[in-house]
Every structure is written in structure tokens, then in C-alpha cells.
C-alpha positions as CSV (number, residue, x, y, z in Angstrom):
1,X,90.1,-59.7,7.6
2,X,89.1,-56.7,4.5
3,X,87.7,-57.6,1.7
4,X,90.3,-58.6,-1.4
5,X,88.2,-58.2,-4.2
6,X,87.6,-54.6,-3.4
7,X,91.0,-53.6,-1.7
8,X,92.7,-54.9,-5.1
9,X,89.9,-53.1,-6.5
10,X,90.7,-49.0,-5.5
11,X,92.7,-47.9,-8.2
12,X,90.5,-49.8,-10.7
13,X,90.1,-46.7,-13.8
14,X,92.8,-45.0,-12.6
15,X,97.0,-44.3,-13.9
16,X,99.2,-43.4,-11.5
17,X,102.1,-42.5,-11.6
18,X,104.9,-44.2,-12.4
19,X,108.2,-43.8,-10.9
20,X,109.9,-42.0,-15.0
21,X,106.9,-39.0,-14.3
22,X,109.0,-38.4,-11.5
23,X,112.3,-39.0,-11.8
24,X,111.8,-36.5,-15.2
25,X,110.8,-33.9,-12.6
26,X,112.8,-34.3,-10.8
27,X,115.2,-34.1,-14.0
28,X,113.5,-30.9,-15.7
29,X,114.5,-29.6,-12.2
30,X,118.1,-30.1,-11.8
31,X,117.9,-28.6,-15.5
32,X,116.7,-25.0,-14.7
33,X,119.2,-22.3,-14.5
34,X,121.0,-20.7,-10.5
35,X,118.8,-18.0,-10.4
36,X,115.5,-20.2,-10.5
37,X,114.1,-21.7,-7.3
38,X,111.5,-24.3,-6.3
39,X,109.8,-23.9,-4.1
40,X,107.2,-26.0,-4.3
41,X,106.1,-28.9,-6.1
42,X,103.2,-31.4,-6.1
43,X,103.0,-34.3,-8.3
44,X,99.4,-35.9,-8.8
45,X,98.3,-38.3,-11.2
46,X,96.5,-36.1,-14.2
47,X,92.4,-38.0,-12.9
48,X,93.4,-36.9,-9.6
49,X,91.8,-33.5,-8.5
50,X,92.7,-33.8,-4.6
51,X,93.1,-35.9,-2.1
52,X,89.6,-37.1,-1.9
53,X,88.2,-36.7,-5.7
54,X,89.3,-38.8,-8.7
55,X,88.4,-38.9,-12.1
56,X,87.8,-42.8,-13.1
57,X,88.4,-44.3,-16.3
58,X,85.3,-46.9,-17.6
59,X,82.6,-45.4,-15.0
């Protein structure tokens, strides 16, 4: 089995996205005029540069 302490510390210093964040984006996109088309949308936390690089607070 893995190390629970190590596993639980994976997200220390990171502020994850919340459901409210996604809901705000959905509301914004759904309220755009008909002539606006969102073809692609990538939502990541501000501290996440890409899938493998993050910037942690307090480190």
C-alpha cells in the first residue's frame, strides 16, 4: 500500500478549482450572443501551468 501522508500532501499549497468556478464559466458561455461560438475551452487553476508543472504557495 502507498504512503497516505505523502498522498494527502499532493495538493498542499495549491488552490484547486471549485464547482462555483466551473458554474461561473458555464453561465458566462451560455449568456453569450448567438453569433459567438466557443470552440475550445481549457480551464485550469491559476497555479497550474500545464499538466505537469505547478506553482505552489509556501514552498
